[in-house]
N, C-alpha and C positions, 0 to 999 in steps of 0.2 A: 444565225442561231446554231448553237452546238448540236451535234447529232443526239447526244443524250437528252438535252433539254427539249428537242423536237418531239420526243415521245413521253414526256412527263404526263400527258393526259392519259396515256395507256398505263403507265406505271401506277398512277393514282387509282386505277380501276382494279388493280391486282391486290388481293388481300393477303396479308402475312399472318400465318397461324403459328405462334411460338410453340416449341416443344412437341411438334408432330412430325413424324411418327414416333420420335423418341426425344428425350430431353436434349436441349442444345441445338436442335434443328429448327430453322426458320422456314416453314413450308410456304412456298409461294403458290397461292391458290388462284387459278384463273377462272373459277366458276363465277366470281363477281364480274370479271371482264365479259364473260360469255352472256351473262344476264342483261348486259347493257348493249342494246342493238347498235348504238353509235360506236361504242368501244370495240365491238366485234368487227364492224365494218372498217373502222380505222386500222385495226390490226391487220386484216386481210389486205387492204389497200397498200399499207406500208410494207408488208412482206413482199407484195408484188413489185413494189418500187425497187426492192433490193435484188431482184432476180437478175443475174448477169450472164446466164448460160441458156442455150436452147433447151426446151423442155418438151418431151413427148408424154411423159408420165410423171405424176406427182405421187410419191410414196409417203403415206402417213403411217407413223408408228403408233401402235395401240397404246392407249385409247385416245388420248387428247389430240394426237396427230390426225386422227380421223375427223376432227372438227374442222381443222384448217385446210387439209388436203383437198377436199372436194371444191371448196370455194375458190382456192387458188387455181385448181385444174380447170374449172369452168371459165374463169377469166382468161386463161392461157389457151383454151381449146385443147386441153390435154386430158388423158385418162387418169384414173386414180387406181393405185395399187395399195392394198392393205397389207401391212406387216403386222402379223399377229403372234401371240404366244403360241408355241408349238402345240399341236393337238386341237386347235380351234377351227381349222379350215378343213372342209371336206375335200376329198379327192387327193390327187398326187401333189405332194409339196416338196420343197427343198428347205432345209433348216440350217441355222447357224447357232452354235453354242457360244456363250460368253460368261465371263466370271462375274459373280456377285460378291458382296462383302463376305458372305458365308455360303459358299457353294457355287452352283452354276444355274443358268437358265437357258432356254432356247427360244428363238423366234423363227417364224416360217412365212413363206409366201407360196402361192400356187406355182407349181412347176412351169405352167404355161402363161404366167402372168406378165412376163417381160420378154419381149423378143430381143435377141442379141443385137447390141448396138443402140438400143433405145437410150435416149437421153433422159435420165431420171433425176428429179429434184427430191431430196429427202426433207421431210417436214415433221416437226414435232413442236410441242408447246414449250419445252424446256431442255436445255443442255446443261448437265451438271458434270459428272465424272466422264461421261461420254461412252460408257460401256455398251449400252444398248444401241446408241447411234453408230458406233464403230462396227458392231456386229451387223447392223442393218446395211451398212456400206459394203461389208465383206459379202453378205448374202446377195445383195443386188449385183455386185460384180461377179459373183459365182454364177449368177443367172445370165451373165453376158452384158449387163447394163453398163452404160457410161454414166458415172456419178461424179459430178464436178462441184456441186453446191449443196449445202444443207442450210435450211432456214428455220429459225426458232423465234418464238415470242420472247422468251426469257433466257438469259445466259447467267450462269453462276461462275464468273471467270476464275475465282480462286480455286475451283475444283478441277480445272484444267481440261475439261472435255472438248471445248472448242479448239484449243491448241492441239490436242491429240488429233482431231479431225483435219486440221490444217496440215498436220504431218502426213496425212493420207492424201494430200493434194486436193483438198476441197476448199472452196471459198465458203466461209461460215459467216452467216449473218444472224443478228438478233435485234429485236426492237429495244429491249431494255436489259440492263445488267444490274444485278444485285451483288455487290462485293461483300466479302466476309462470310459467305454461306458455303 
């Protein structure tokens, strides 16, 4: 069975909402996947099957990465690191700025969240242009982490984010791809 066909059951559980958040965008909504216990379980199991590196910490990107990171971390016996929008974490943080279509944004982690040399797996629900994920990799590496893999439920290959991360020497995996978005 082809890899893409192997995850058709997951693909069918992802709802497409046309013209959100703006005309022409096909929003891939995982809330329908998350509402289905079997779909959620299959997603986590198959993401685990694709992990090819040692993992000490699973870093989830706000907000949907927070759904998958703890389940993956528990299965691996790893900790969970939360990557949040800047200003959302109490205490000392380190941050990384990244470009948006119009302007910039910042993400942050606690300054003591990652010991130097820790093997970190980056997790999120979707990789599109890769701006946030790339900033997360830079942030984790700034903290001294070793980041070799990023895992996603959905990839939008036409937007180039996964390829950009591969250029940062990361193995990038996804369960389903939606071309043309």
